[in-house]
C-alpha positions in Angstrom: 21.6 19.2 -4.8 22.2 17.1 -1.6 21.5 20.1 0.5 18.3 20.8 -1.3 17.2 17.2 -0.9 18.0 17.3 2.8 16.0 20.5 3.3 13.1 19.1 1.3 13.1 15.9 3.4 13.1 18.0 6.6 10.1 20.0 5.2 8.4 16.7 4.2 8.8 15.4 7.7 7.0 18.4 9.1 4.2 18.0 6.5 3.9 14.3 7.4 3.6 15.1 11.1 1.0 17.7 10.4 -0.9 15.3 8.2 -0.7 12.5 10.7 -2.0 14.7 13.6 -5.0 15.7 11.4 -5.6 12.1 10.3 -5.7 11.0 14.0 -8.4 13.7 14.7 -10.5 12.3 11.8 -9.9 8.7 13.0 -11.0 9.6 16.5 -14.1 11.4 15.2 -15.0 8.5 12.9 -14.6 6.0 15.7 -17.1 7.8 18.0 -20.5 6.0 18.3 -22.1 9.3 17.0 -19.6 11.2 15.0 -20.0 15.0 15.0 -21.0 15.5 11.3 -20.5 19.3 11.5 -16.8 18.7 12.3 -16.0 16.5 9.5 -16.2 18.9 6.6 -13.7 21.2 8.4 -11.4 18.2 9.2 -11.6 17.0 5.5 -10.6 20.5 4.2 -7.7 20.6 6.7 -6.4 17.2 5.7 -6.9 18.0 1.9 -4.8 21.1 2.4 -2.1 19.2 4.4 -2.1 16.4 1.8 -1.7 18.9 -1.1 1.3 20.5 0.6 2.8 17.1 1.3 2.3 16.0 -2.4 3.9 19.1 -3.7 7.0 18.6 -1.5 7.0 14.9 -2.4 7.0 15.8 -6.1 10.1 18.0 -5.6 11.9 15.3 -3.7 11.1 12.8 -6.4 12.4 15.0 -9.1 15.7 15.4 -7.2 16.0 11.7 -6.5 15.5 10.8 -10.2 18.6 13.0 -11.0 20.9 11.0 -8.8 23.0 8.1 -9.9 21.4 5.4 -7.7 17.9 6.8 -8.6 16.1 3.4 -9.0 16.5 2.1 -5.5 16.1 5.5 -3.8 13.0 6.3 -5.9 11.4 2.9 -5.0 11.9 3.4 -1.3 10.7 6.9 -1.4 7.7 6.0 -3.5 6.6 3.2 -1.1 6.8 5.6 1.8 4.8 8.3 0.1 2.1 5.7 -1.0 1.2 5.1 2.6 0.2 8.7 3.0 -1.7 8.7 -0.3 -3.6 5.6 0.8 -4.4 7.0 4.2 -5.7 10.2 2.6 -8.0 8.3 0.2 -9.2 6.0 3.0 -10.1 8.9 5.3 -11.9 10.8 2.6 -13.9 7.7 1.6 -14.9 7.1 5.1 -16.2 10.6 5.6 -18.1 10.4 2.3 -19.6 7.0 3.4 -20.7 8.5 6.7 -22.5 11.4 4.9 -24.1 8.9 2.5 -25.3 6.8 5.3 -26.5 9.8 7.3 -28.5 11.2 4.3 -30.1 7.8 3.5 -31.3 7.4 7.1 -32.9 10.8 7.4 -36.7 10.6 8.0 -38.4 12.7 5.4 -41.9 11.5 6.3 -42.7 14.9 7.8 -42.3 16.4 4.3 -45.5 15.3 2.5 -46.5 16.7 -0.9 -50.1 17.9 -1.4 -51.6 18.0 -4.8 
């Protein structure tokens, strides 16, 4: 079981690195004065995929941790570490959605007049 946990933690480290690189790309795009709105859906899909793989791996790690004798302390530490990634994921998705809402509300539709 220790070996499985070690392997999963190594895999999680890779997933976290991949997630962090993608999150940085999104942060960089959102910090631009004029973010490239055509890039954001692709970046959001990428980070969603990376987060899903990270969450799956995290769930497997959690299950193994809960089977150990010192489960409570180890679980709490691992949970808090995982929460940072969940919070970051939610924050980035929210920022992208806000940007799209802002963009759609500032579009000028005056050229579209309805004739009766």
